[in-house]
Steps between C-alpha positions, in 0.01 A plus 500: 500500500859615572716585199758239610250227401442629147716362220627789290679514169852649503359817340235533774770439765705781352200735501420430868864503619514875552196510728637286787163348591516337842271217392747412223773420755545153655331448835652324802261408781640420845273329751600531864357192672477415867703204625340179373248686282456360150494738204151560355400322182606723213352491152705367210828676427461832325756640258768722653372444855704330772388388844713426806340384823725531803475502875641842583550455874664160454724635221602789728589255778709293257684812378610574857642152563871415481591350161562152646143480640313612189492163320384316811227757564385489136484118506301508824236725342506332158635806319694404188598849384502834679244756388760763412663267249161414346404868473830593332486204261138567401573873459783424258274258310213749474733774378685271255833571670804290588836556666855433393815560699843653456778372723813692591777439748330704771131510404210321338227707335156398379354666192139484385403466134190395310459127457644409159758781504808453284858525623520842333196623694646357822823693432290816457332438837843518663624805308436647154875500426503120538221481244680731256830312517358148544726222372385183678338384822663242724217297656491235772209353694473561872515126572825463303657808661424383855570133428842574353594770751533810284544654156860385455404138566193527275721637222758224556232226486341645186174605668546871420347547155556783253172630358417763238262796486192290424545256790188491722608550860345247740373578849773477764798474264830670572598724208829679440500743206806537280504840333726750330443871444 
């Protein structure tokens, strides 16, 4: 039985952490199916194991299409979501990770933190100085940012919230850290 399937106490987790056992890590299985082939019946879900069945050749053909033809092609073959997106999403889930964004005048950056990370931890993911001098986090959802047309409009409409150190950052939020050193 792989170690990933054994429930351990926090003390046992701490003891095993230094060993880096491969069977303790999450497992992602990718099945490359032929066109029209159905995935094999798989036993009930196992803890910390993800499975993605995709049609590699078909996915490759879709990746080479012009952007305007992709949706039509996907609809024709009954594909709801591209395999790459499913693999990335499942990988983040298995690893307990999420992304948040910072937005500047000339760039947008994605940052990865553990799910359940606080605003202070998110600031530390960007730079340790932001963590040391943390004052507040300005937070807006992606939907509000895009729907309103930018940070200035989100601030004007009251959608940009000020959050403290203990705020739990949500997946996909736009976060601007106020700090002073």
